[in-house]
N, C-alpha and C positions, 0 to 999 in steps of 0.2 A: 504494500499499499504506500502511495506517495503521501508524504506528510510534511516534508521540509520545504520551506519557501525556495531554497536553492534548487531543489528538484523540480518544482513547479516552473521556475524560470527557465530551467534547461528544456523541459518539455515544450513550453511556449516558443522558445527560440528556435526549436527544430521544425516548427510549422510555419511555412511561408505565409505571409500576410496576417499572421495571428496578432492579436492585441491582448495582452495580459492585463486583467483588472483584478486586483486583490482587494476585496471588500472586507474591512475589519469586522469580525464577529459573524460573518456569513458562513453557512455550511453548504454542502453540495446540493441539498434540496431546496435551499431558500429561493432559488429562481422560480420554483414551482409554487411554493407556499406563499411567497410575497413577490409575485412577478412585477408589480408596479415599481418596486425598488430597482429592479434590473432592466426594465424595459428601455430606459434611455441609453444604456450601454449597448444593448443589442440593436436598437434602432440606429444609433450612430454608426455602428459597424456595418450595417446593411445598407445605409443611405446611398453609397455609390452604385448599388445594384437595383435601386428603385426604378420601376418602370412607369409609374403613374405620372 
């Protein structure tokens, strides 16, 4: 299991075009339980691909 910040940074740096956001106090399921908190991060990442 990945738990160290350095390991998380390593994973993100291996993914082209990734953007790493570490949200203090958040867990792996918070994006589902409290999606309004994370929506702006996701929307900003997807903005270049918007077709509307």
